[in-house]
DRENDO-1510 file (C-alpha; in Angstrom, 1 decimal, always signed):
<recs>
REC; n; res; u; v; w
REC; 1; MET; +83.8; +94.0; +116.3 .
REC; 2; HIS; +82.7; +91.5; +118.0 .
REC; 3; SER; +84.4; +88.0; +119.1 .
REC; 4; ALA; +83.9; +85.8; +116.5 .
REC; 5; GLU; +81.9; +82.2; +118.3 .
REC; 6; ASP; +79.4; +81.8; +115.5 .
REC; 7; PRO; +81.3; +79.3; +112.7 .
REC; 8; SER; +79.0; +81.0; +110.2 .
REC; 9; ARG; +81.0; +84.1; +111.1 .
REC; 10; ALA; +84.0; +83.1; +111.4 .
REC; 11; ILE; +86.1; +85.7; +109.5 .
REC; 12; THR; +88.3; +87.9; +111.6 .
REC; 13; LEU; +91.1; +89.8; +112.1 .
REC; 14; THR; +94.1; +87.8; +113.0 .
REC; 15; GLY; +97.7; +89.7; +112.4 .
REC; 16; THR; +98.7; +93.7; +112.3 .
REC; 17; GLY; +101.3; +95.5; +111.1 .
REC; 18; SER; +102.4; +99.0; +109.8 .
REC; 19; TYR; +105.9; +100.6; +108.6 .
REC; 20; VAL; +106.6; +104.9; +108.6 .
REC; 21; PRO; +110.1; +105.6; +107.3 .
REC; 22; ASP; +113.2; +106.9; +108.8 .
REC; 23; THR; +113.1; +110.3; +107.9 .
REC; 24; CYS; +111.3; +112.7; +109.5 .
REC; 25; VAL; +110.1; +116.7; +108.5 .
REC; 26; ALA; +109.1; +118.9; +111.6 .
REC; 27; SER; +106.7; +121.3; +111.0 .
REC; 28; ALA; +108.6; +123.6; +112.8 .
REC; 29; ASP; +110.8; +122.2; +108.9 .
REC; 30; VAL; +107.9; +123.3; +106.9 .
REC; 31; GLU; +107.0; +126.9; +108.6 .
REC; 32; GLU; +110.0; +127.8; +108.2 .
REC; 33; ARG; +110.3; +126.6; +103.8 .
REC; 34; LEU; +106.5; +127.9; +103.7 .
REC; 35; GLY; +106.9; +131.3; +105.4 .
REC; 36; LEU; +105.0; +130.4; +108.3 .
REC; 37; GLN; +104.5; +131.9; +111.7 .
REC; 38; ASP; +105.7; +129.1; +114.2 .
REC; 39; GLY; +103.1; +127.1; +115.1 .
REC; 40; TRP; +101.4; +127.9; +112.5 .
REC; 41; ILE; +100.7; +124.0; +111.2 .
REC; 42; HIS; +100.2; +122.8; +114.7 .
REC; 43; GLU; +97.4; +125.5; +115.3 .
REC; 44; ARG; +96.0; +125.1; +112.9 .
REC; 45; THR; +95.8; +121.1; +111.5 .
REC; 46; GLY; +97.6; +119.3; +115.2 .
REC; 47; VAL; +100.3; +117.9; +113.4 .
REC; 48; LEU; +104.1; +118.1; +114.8 .
REC; 49; GLU; +105.9; +115.7; +112.5 .
REC; 50; ARG; +105.7; +113.5; +109.3 .
REC; 51; ARG; +107.3; +110.8; +107.7 .
REC; 52; VAL; +108.7; +110.8; +104.0 .
REC; 53; ALA; +109.8; +107.5; +102.1 .
REC; 54; SER; +113.3; +108.0; +100.9 .
REC; 55; PRO; +113.8; +108.5; +96.9 .
REC; 56; SER; +114.4; +104.4; +96.6 .
REC; 57; GLN; +111.3; +104.2; +98.1 .
REC; 58; ALA; +107.6; +103.3; +97.0 .
REC; 59; ALA; +104.3; +102.6; +97.8 .
REC; 60; SER; +104.6; +99.0; +97.6 .
REC; 61; ASP; +107.9; +99.3; +99.7 .
REC; 62; LEU; +106.6; +100.3; +102.6 .
REC; 63; ALA; +103.7; +98.3; +102.0 .
REC; 64; VAL; +105.8; +94.8; +101.9 .
REC; 65; ILE; +107.4; +95.8; +105.4 .
REC; 66; ALA; +104.1; +96.4; +107.1 .
REC; 67; ALA; +102.6; +93.3; +105.2 .
REC; 68; SER; +104.9; +91.5; +106.4 .
REC; 69; GLN; +105.0; +92.6; +109.6 .
REC; 70; ALA; +101.0; +91.8; +109.6 .
REC; 71; LEU; +101.9; +88.2; +108.4 .
REC; 72; ALA; +104.3; +87.7; +111.1 .
REC; 73; SER; +101.0; +88.6; +114.1 .
REC; 74; ALA; +98.9; +86.5; +112.2 .
REC; 75; ALA; +101.5; +82.8; +112.1 .
REC; 76; VAL; +100.4; +83.3; +108.2 .
REC; 77; SER; +102.6; +82.1; +105.3 .
REC; 78; ALA; +102.8; +84.3; +102.1 .
REC; 79; ALA; +102.1; +80.8; +100.1 .
REC; 80; ASP; +98.3; +80.4; +102.2 .
REC; 81; ILE; +96.9; +84.2; +101.4 .
REC; 82; GLY; +94.2; +83.8; +98.6 .
REC; 83; LEU; +93.7; +88.0; +98.4 .
REC; 84; ILE; +95.6; +90.7; +98.5 .
REC; 85; ILE; +93.7; +94.5; +98.2 .
REC; 86; VAL; +96.0; +97.2; +98.7 .
REC; 87; GLY; +94.4; +100.5; +99.2 .
REC; 88; THR; +96.5; +103.2; +97.7 .
REC; 89; SER; +96.1; +107.0; +96.0 .
REC; 90; THR; +100.2; +106.9; +94.8 .
REC; 91; PRO; +100.5; +103.6; +93.1 .
REC; 92; ASP; +104.7; +102.4; +91.8 .
REC; 93; SER; +103.1; +103.3; +88.7 .
REC; 94; PRO; +100.0; +103.3; +86.8 .
REC; 95; LEU; +100.1; +99.4; +85.8 .
REC; 96; PRO; +100.5; +97.2; +86.9 .
REC; 97; SER; +99.0; +97.6; +90.2 .
REC; 98; THR; +100.7; +98.0; +93.6 .
REC; 99; ALA; +98.7; +94.8; +94.7 .
REC; 100; CYS; +100.6; +92.4; +91.8 .
REC; 101; ILE; +104.3; +93.9; +92.6 .
REC; 102; VAL; +103.5; +93.0; +96.6 .
REC; 103; GLN; +102.3; +89.9; +96.0 .
REC; 104; ALA; +105.2; +89.3; +94.1 .
REC; 105; LYS; +107.8; +90.5; +96.3 .
REC; 106; LEU; +106.0; +88.9; +99.6 .
REC; 107; GLY; +106.1; +85.2; +97.6 .
REC; 108; ALA; +102.2; +85.1; +97.6 .
REC; 109; THR; +101.9; +83.3; +94.4 .
REC; 110; SER; +98.1; +81.7; +94.6 .
REC; 111; ALA; +96.9; +85.6; +96.1 .
REC; 112; VAL; +94.6; +87.3; +93.5 .
REC; 113; ALA; +95.8; +90.5; +93.7 .
REC; 114; LEU; +94.1; +94.0; +93.4 .
REC; 115; ASP; +94.1; +98.2; +93.7 .
REC; 116; ILE; +91.4; +100.6; +95.5 .
REC; 117; ASP; +92.0; +103.8; +94.7 .
REC; 118; ALA; +89.6; +105.4; +97.2 .
REC; 119; VAL; +91.8; +108.4; +98.8 .
REC; 120; CYS; +91.2; +108.3; +102.8 .
REC; 121; THR; +88.8; +105.4; +102.6 .
REC; 122; GLY; +90.9; +103.5; +100.7 .
REC; 123; PHE; +91.7; +100.8; +103.7 .
REC; 124; VAL; +88.0; +101.0; +104.7 .
REC; 125; TYR; +86.9; +99.7; +101.2 .
REC; 126; ALA; +89.5; +97.7; +100.7 .
REC; 127; LEU; +89.5; +95.8; +104.0 .
REC; 128; ASP; +85.5; +95.9; +103.6 .
REC; 129; ILE; +85.3; +94.0; +100.0 .
REC; 130; ALA; +88.0; +91.4; +101.2 .
REC; 131; HIS; +85.3; +90.2; +104.2 .
REC; 132; LYS; +83.2; +90.3; +102.0 .
REC; 133; MET; +84.9; +88.4; +99.2 .
REC; 134; MET; +85.5; +86.1; +102.0 .
REC; 135; MET; +82.3; +86.0; +103.1 .
REC; 136; GLY; +80.9; +85.0; +99.5 .
REC; 137; ASP; +84.1; +82.2; +98.6 .
REC; 138; PRO; +84.3; +79.7; +101.2 .
REC; 139; ASP; +87.9; +78.9; +100.1 .
REC; 140; LEU; +89.1; +82.0; +100.6 .
REC; 141; ASN; +91.1; +81.4; +104.1 .
REC; 142; HIS; +93.6; +84.4; +104.2 .
REC; 143; ALA; +93.2; +87.9; +102.7 .
REC; 144; LEU; +95.6; +90.5; +103.0 .
REC; 145; VAL; +94.9; +94.5; +103.4 .
REC; 146; ILE; +96.8; +96.9; +103.5 .
REC; 147; GLY; +97.3; +100.9; +102.9 .
REC; 148; ALA; +99.9; +102.7; +101.4 .
REC; 149; ASP; +101.1; +105.9; +100.3 .
REC; 150; VAL; +103.8; +107.8; +99.8 .
REC; 151; TYR; +102.1; +111.8; +99.2 .
REC; 152; SER; +105.2; +113.0; +99.0 .
REC; 153; ARG; +105.7; +112.5; +95.0 .
REC; 154; ILE; +102.5; +114.3; +94.8 .
REC; 155; LEU; +102.4; +117.2; +96.9 .
REC; 156; ASP; +102.6; +121.1; +96.1 .
REC; 157; TYR; +105.4; +121.8; +98.6 .
REC; 158; THR; +104.4; +125.8; +98.0 .
REC; 159; ASP; +100.8; +124.9; +99.1 .
REC; 160; ARG; +100.1; +125.7; +102.6 .
REC; 161; ARG; +96.7; +124.2; +102.3 .
REC; 162; THR; +98.0; +120.5; +101.3 .
REC; 163; SER; +101.7; +120.0; +102.0 .
REC; 164; VAL; +101.3; +120.4; +106.1 .
REC; 165; LEU; +98.6; +117.5; +106.3 .
REC; 166; PHE; +100.2; +114.3; +104.9 .
REC; 167; GLY; +102.8; +112.0; +105.5 .
REC; 168; ASP; +104.2; +109.0; +103.9 .
REC; 169; GLY; +103.2; +105.6; +105.6 .
REC; 170; ALA; +101.8; +101.2; +105.1 .
REC; 171; GLY; +100.0; +99.2; +107.4 .
REC; 172; ALA; +98.0; +96.1; +107.0 .
REC; 173; VAL; +96.0; +93.2; +108.6 .
REC; 174; VAL; +95.3; +89.6; +108.1 .
REC; 175; LEU; +91.6; +88.2; +107.5 .
REC; 176; SER; +91.6; +85.3; +108.9 .
REC; 177; ARG; +89.1; +82.0; +108.4 .
REC; 178; THR; +89.3; +81.0; +111.9 .
REC; 179; ASN; +87.0; +81.4; +115.4 .
REC; 180; VAL; +90.2; +83.7; +117.3 .
REC; 181; GLY; +90.7; +87.3; +117.1 .
REC; 182; ALA; +87.4; +90.2; +116.3 .
REC; 183; ALA; +85.9; +89.7; +113.8 .
REC; 184; ILE; +83.9; +92.5; +111.9 .
REC; 185; ASP; +80.4; +92.9; +113.2 .
REC; 186; TYR; +79.3; +95.7; +110.8 .
REC; 187; SER; +79.8; +97.5; +107.8 .
REC; 188; LYS; +78.8; +100.6; +105.6 .
REC; 189; LEU; +80.2; +102.0; +102.7 .
REC; 190; GLY; +79.0; +105.6; +100.6 .
REC; 191; SER; +79.8; +107.7; +97.4 .
REC; 192; ASP; +79.0; +111.3; +96.3 .
REC; 193; GLY; +80.2; +111.1; +93.1 .
REC; 194; THR; +79.3; +115.1; +93.0 .
REC; 195; LEU; +81.7; +115.9; +95.3 .
REC; 196; SER; +84.7; +115.1; +93.2 .
REC; 197; ASP; +86.3; +118.1; +92.7 .
REC; 198; TYR; +87.1; +118.7; +96.6 .
REC; 199; VAL; +90.2; +116.1; +96.4 .
REC; 200; GLY; +91.6; +115.0; +93.5 .
REC; 201; ILE; +94.7; +115.4; +91.2 .
REC; 202; ILE; +93.3; +117.4; +87.6 .
REC; 203; GLY; +96.0; +116.0; +85.5 .
REC; 204; GLY; +98.1; +112.2; +84.2 .
REC; 205; GLY; +94.8; +110.8; +83.3 .
REC; 206; SER; +92.8; +109.6; +80.2 .
REC; 207; ARG; +91.9; +112.9; +80.4 .
REC; 208; ARG; +94.3; +115.5; +80.8 .
REC; 209; PRO; +97.1; +113.3; +79.8 .
REC; 210; LEU; +100.6; +115.5; +80.9 .
REC; 211; SER; +102.4; +117.4; +78.9 .
REC; 212; VAL; +104.7; +119.9; +79.6 .
REC; 213; ASP; +102.3; +122.8; +79.6 .
REC; 214; ARG; +100.3; +121.1; +81.9 .
REC; 215; LEU; +103.3; +119.9; +84.3 .
REC; 216; SER; +103.8; +123.8; +84.4 .
REC; 217; ALA; +101.2; +124.9; +85.3 .
REC; 218; GLY; +101.3; +122.1; +88.1 .
REC; 219; GLU; +98.2; +119.8; +87.6 .
REC; 220; GLN; +100.6; +116.6; +88.6 .
REC; 221; TYR; +99.9; +117.4; +92.1 .
REC; 222; PHE; +97.4; +116.6; +95.4 .
REC; 223; ARG; +94.8; +119.9; +95.7 .
REC; 224; MET; +92.2; +119.6; +97.6 .
REC; 225; ASN; +89.4; +122.6; +98.7 .
REC; 226; GLY; +89.9; +121.3; +102.6 .
REC; 227; ARG; +87.3; +123.7; +103.8 .
REC; 228; ALA; +84.5; +121.9; +102.1 .
REC; 229; VAL; +86.4; +118.4; +103.1 .
REC; 230; ARG; +85.5; +119.9; +106.9 .
REC; 231; ASP; +82.3; +121.1; +106.1 .
REC; 232; PHE; +81.1; +117.2; +104.4 .
REC; 233; VAL; +82.3; +115.5; +107.6 .
REC; 234; HIS; +80.7; +117.7; +110.3 .
REC; 235; ASP; +77.8; +116.9; +108.0 .
REC; 236; ARG; +77.7; +113.3; +107.1 .
REC; 237; LEU; +80.1; +111.1; +109.6 .
REC; 238; PRO; +78.7; +111.3; +112.9 .
REC; 239; GLN; +75.3; +110.0; +111.4 .
REC; 240; MET; +76.9; +107.6; +109.6 .
REC; 241; ILE; +78.3; +107.2; +113.2 .
REC; 242; HIS; +74.5; +106.6; +114.5 .
REC; 243; ASP; +73.0; +105.0; +111.8 .
REC; 244; ALA; +76.0; +101.8; +112.8 .
REC; 245; LEU; +75.0; +102.1; +116.2 .
REC; 246; ASP; +72.0; +101.9; +115.7 .
REC; 247; ALA; +71.9; +99.0; +112.9 .
REC; 248; ARG; +73.8; +96.9; +116.1 .
REC; 249; GLY; +71.4; +98.1; +118.9 .
REC; 250; LEU; +73.9; +100.3; +120.6 .
REC; 251; VAL; +74.5; +103.3; +122.0 .
REC; 252; VAL; +77.7; +106.1; +121.7 .
REC; 253; GLY; +77.9; +105.4; +125.7 .
REC; 254; ASP; +78.1; +101.4; +124.3 .
REC; 255; VAL; +81.7; +102.1; +122.3 .
REC; 256; ASP; +85.4; +102.2; +124.3 .
REC; 257; LEU; +87.1; +103.5; +120.9 .
REC; 258; PHE; +86.4; +105.7; +118.0 .
REC; 259; VAL; +88.6; +105.3; +115.2 .
REC; 260; PRO; +88.5; +108.5; +113.0 .
REC; 261; HIS; +90.5; +109.3; +109.9 .
REC; 262; GLN; +93.2; +111.4; +111.5 .
REC; 263; ALA; +93.5; +114.0; +108.7 .
REC; 264; ASN; +92.9; +117.3; +111.1 .
REC; 265; VAL; +92.6; +117.6; +114.4 .
REC; 266; ARG; +89.8; +120.6; +114.0 .
REC; 267; ILE; +88.1; +118.2; +112.3 .
REC; 268; LEU; +87.7; +116.0; +115.5 .
REC; 269; SER; +88.0; +119.1; +118.3 .
REC; 270; ARG; +85.5; +120.3; +120.4 .
REC; 271; LYS; +85.2; +123.2; +117.7 .
REC; 272; SER; +83.1; +121.5; +115.7 .
REC; 273; VAL; +80.1; +123.0; +114.4 .
REC; 274; SER; +77.0; +120.6; +114.9 .
REC; 275; THR; +73.1; +121.1; +113.8 .
REC; 276; SER; +70.3; +120.3; +115.8 .
REC; 277; ALA; +69.8; +117.0; +113.6 .
REC; 278; SER; +73.1; +116.3; +114.2 .
REC; 279; PRO; +75.7; +116.2; +116.7 .
REC; 280; THR; +79.3; +117.1; +116.7 .
REC; 281; ILE; +82.0; +114.6; +115.7 .
REC; 282; ASN; +83.4; +114.8; +119.4 .
REC; 283; SER; +80.3; +114.7; +121.0 .
REC; 284; LEU; +80.2; +111.4; +120.0 .
REC; 285; SER; +82.4; +110.4; +122.9 .
REC; 286; PRO; +81.6; +110.4; +126.3 .
REC; 287; ARG; +85.5; +110.2; +127.2 .
REC; 288; THR; +87.6; +112.3; +125.7 .
REC; 289; ASP; +90.5; +109.5; +125.5 .
REC; 290; SER; +87.8; +107.4; +123.1 .
REC; 291; VAL; +89.0; +109.7; +120.0 .
REC; 292; THR; +93.1; +108.7; +119.6 .
REC; 293; PRO; +94.8; +111.2; +118.2 .
REC; 294; GLU; +97.5; +109.7; +116.3 .
REC; 295; LEU; +98.1; +112.6; +113.8 .
REC; 296; ARG; +100.3; +114.7; +115.7 .
REC; 297; ARG; +103.0; +112.6; +114.9 .
REC; 298; TYR; +101.9; +110.7; +111.6 .
REC; 299; PRO; +99.4; +112.9; +109.5 .
REC; 300; SER; +97.1; +111.2; +106.9 .
REC; 301; PRO; +99.4; +109.3; +104.5 .
REC; 302; SER; +95.5; +109.4; +102.9 .
REC; 303; THR; +94.5; +105.4; +103.4 .
REC; 304; ARG; +96.5; +104.5; +106.3 .
REC; 305; TRP; +95.5; +105.0; +109.4 .
REC; 306; SER; +92.2; +102.7; +109.9 .
REC; 307; ASP; +94.5; +99.7; +109.6 .
REC; 308; ARG; +97.3; +101.0; +112.1 .
REC; 309; ALA; +93.8; +101.4; +114.8 .
REC; 310; ALA; +92.6; +98.2; +113.5 .
</recs>
């Protein structure tokens, strides 16, 4: 990001907001439930605690609180918002979009509203799409981008591969057409659908509608091949960072802060495996404090943590 001076690029982040539910579940409690040794979760993931939504809270409820904070921070009214994009993998319901529910709750009657489901990259996708929509539409002056998830509703709490990692929460930013604030200097998205079996929920879609038998088999729960995801991150993320730096004529030492997705401290640790062509994630950082470790108290609600640091 850079300070916005050129009016032709004057789309900036003018406000931020975040929300986590009140209920806090310590890793020690999860370990006891799963029959794990004391410290097992923290040793392997870095997570000390996570937040869990109340039974009455859905993704839109968390999103609205974070969004309201972002609007107040930006000094922008809901009526001035022309676009709302919600990145979520846990919508209130399959239809309508959670963004439309948020729009109604905020009273943002002029806003186009849509959801993006890109799991852990949901907020980044939503932010990039909103930014590029604003670049293409000069009449779009303010956009609200939200990441919100209630992963506690889709976790199998007998599965130590997933239930120890995720929490609930929401974050939001306001993009405005103004010369005040930090602008997005460069972005690049990517996908690899051949690896779609690494994470997912098998049941509940048009391919495998839920039935009594599929519910009994746990097809409604989130599943993940953690080792494959870790190897993918080790392989791709360092090169993507270098590509972004090269595109802007920068080197690692020019960067004050790296904010990677906060999934697992092992992925971000100095123990990350490197190859001759790609350095470790941690070695990208010239200082140990330039990679932020939010996950100890706020483990990933999938989409949220990039916006927390925006």
